[in-house]
N, C-alpha and C positions, 0 to 999 in steps of 0.2 A: 507713234514711231513713224518716221519717214524712211521708206526703204528704197526710194528711187535713186539716191546717190550710190547705193551699194550694187546697182546693176551695171555690169561692165561687159563690153564686147572683148573677150579674151584675145581674139584674133587681131583686132585693132590695137589693143594695149601692147601686145607683143611687137607688132610692127612699129608702133611709136617709140618703143623703148629698146629696139633690137641692138643698138650700139652698146648698151650696157651688158649684153650677153657675150661680148667678145673679151678675150684675155686682155688684161689680167683680172678684171673684175668678175665677169661671167655671170652676174646675177643682179636682180633688181627686186627690192621689196615692194610689193603691191599694197599690202595691208599690214598695219602694225597695231595690234591691240591685244586682247586676250588670245586671239587667233592670229598667227603670223602666216602670211601668204607670200611666197617668193617664187619667181620664175628664174630658172637657171639654164644657161646655154653652154655649149661646148665649142671648142675643146677646153677642158679645164687643165690647169697646170698644178693644182693642189693634189698632193699624193699622201698627205698625212691623214691619220685617223682622228676623229673627234667623237665626243659623246654629248647627247642632248638629254636633259632631265625629263622631257616628255616624249610621247610618241611622235614619229614623223611619218607623214604620208607622202609617198613619191608617186606622182602621176606623170607618165611620160607622154607628152603631147606630140613630139616630132622626133623620129629616130629612136634608136635603142640606147640603153645605158647599162653599165655594170656597177652594182653597189657592192663594194667589198666590205665584209663584216667579219667580226671576231665573235664567235659564239662558243662559249665554254672553252676558251683558249684555242679554238680551231679557226683558222682562216677559211672563209667561204666566199664564193661569188654568187650574188643574186642578180640574174639577168632580167631587166625590166624592159619589155618591148613596147614599141609605139602603141598607145591606146591602153596599156596595162597600168594598174596601180599596185603598190606594195606598201603595207603598213609596217614600219619598223618599230619594235617595242622600245620603250625608254631605256636609256643607259646601255645601249649596245654600241660598242665602238664600230665606226663605219667611215668609209672613204668613197664618196660617189665619183665615178669615172665616166666622163662624157666625151664623145667624139665631136668633131666639127659638125656644124649645121644640125645640132640637136637642141631641143628645148623641153624642159620638164617643169612641173609645178611641185613645190615642196611646201 
C-alpha cells in the first residue's frame, strides 16, 4: 500500500480550492470512496433539511456554525465552534447553517 498520495496539507488544499466555497456551490469534495471528505464554506443559501444514511462528522476549521437538527420531532440548534467536532447520527434530519468566511470539514 502506498500512503504518500493520501497525505495532504489541508491549509494549502483549502487555499487552492477557496473559490468553490463561495455561493452558490459552497463546497468541494476532497475524497470520494468508502469515506467521503468534503470541505464546506459559508455563507450558504441552502435552508432545507436533508437526511444521510450514515453518520456525519462535522469539524469546524474556521469560524462557528449552527447545525439545525430535528430530534424526535423537535427542532434543535447544535452550535459547533471553531476547532470543535460533532458526530451526527445516521438518519437525523439536519440543515447546516454557515456564515461568511467559515470553513468546515464534513
